[in-house]
C-alpha positions in Angstrom: 224.9 123.8 83.2 222.4 120.5 83.3 224.5 118.8 85.6 225.4 121.8 87.6 221.6 122.6 88.1 221.2 118.8 88.6 223.4 119.2 91.4 221.6 121.8 92.8 218.7 120.3 92.9 219.7 117.3 94.6 221.5 119.4 97.4 218.0 121.4 97.9 215.8 117.8 97.9 219.0 116.3 100.7 218.5 119.8 102.7 214.3 118.7 102.9 215.8 115.4 103.8 217.6 116.9 106.9 215.3 120.2 107.5 212.1 117.1 108.0 214.3 115.1 110.3 214.9 117.7 112.6 211.6 119.5 113.0 208.9 117.0 111.9 205.7 118.9 110.8 202.2 118.3 111.9 201.7 115.9 109.3 204.8 113.5 110.1 203.1 112.9 114.0 199.8 110.8 112.2 199.5 107.3 112.5 198.7 107.6 108.7 202.1 108.8 107.8 204.4 106.7 105.3 206.6 106.3 103.5 205.8 107.9 100.1 204.3 111.2 101.9 207.6 111.7 103.4 209.5 111.6 99.8 206.9 113.4 98.3 206.5 116.6 100.7 210.3 116.7 100.8 210.5 116.2 96.8 208.0 119.1 97.0 209.8 121.3 99.4 213.5 120.5 97.7 212.4 121.7 94.6 210.8 124.8 96.1 214.0 126.2 97.4 216.2 125.0 94.2 213.9 126.9 92.2 214.0 129.7 94.5 218.0 129.1 94.8 218.2 128.6 90.9 215.1 131.9 90.3 217.2 134.3 92.9 220.9 133.4 92.0 220.0 134.2 88.2 218.0 137.1 88.9 221.5 138.4 90.7 223.6 137.8 87.6 225.3 135.8 90.3 224.4 132.2 89.3 227.7 130.6 91.0 227.0 127.4 92.6 228.1 129.0 95.8 225.7 131.7 96.0 222.9 129.1 95.0 224.3 127.3 97.7 223.6 130.0 100.1 220.4 130.6 98.4 218.5 127.2 99.4 220.4 126.8 103.2 218.2 130.5 103.9 215.4 128.3 102.0 215.7 125.1 103.9 215.8 127.0 107.2 212.9 129.2 107.1 210.9 126.2 106.3 212.6 124.7 109.2 211.7 127.6 111.5 208.6 128.0 110.0 207.8 124.3 112.0 208.8 125.7 115.4 205.4 125.2 117.4 204.0 128.4 119.0 
């Protein structure tokens, strides 16, 4: 179960990185934005997506890898949609 959770976290972090590349946030456009800040922000976003996906899949008693993947992708989409310029 720990291996599955680690795999889901890595998937969530990759989804956060891809989301960050497709829709860079306002922080990414500043001149002082460096590699460590990018890694830190995507790590936190990936961790949030993983935690919410894991908790929701456990709450609905459907802790299957596919269910957690779908929930993580949904939260990654919400992060991407929240970065649209108004």
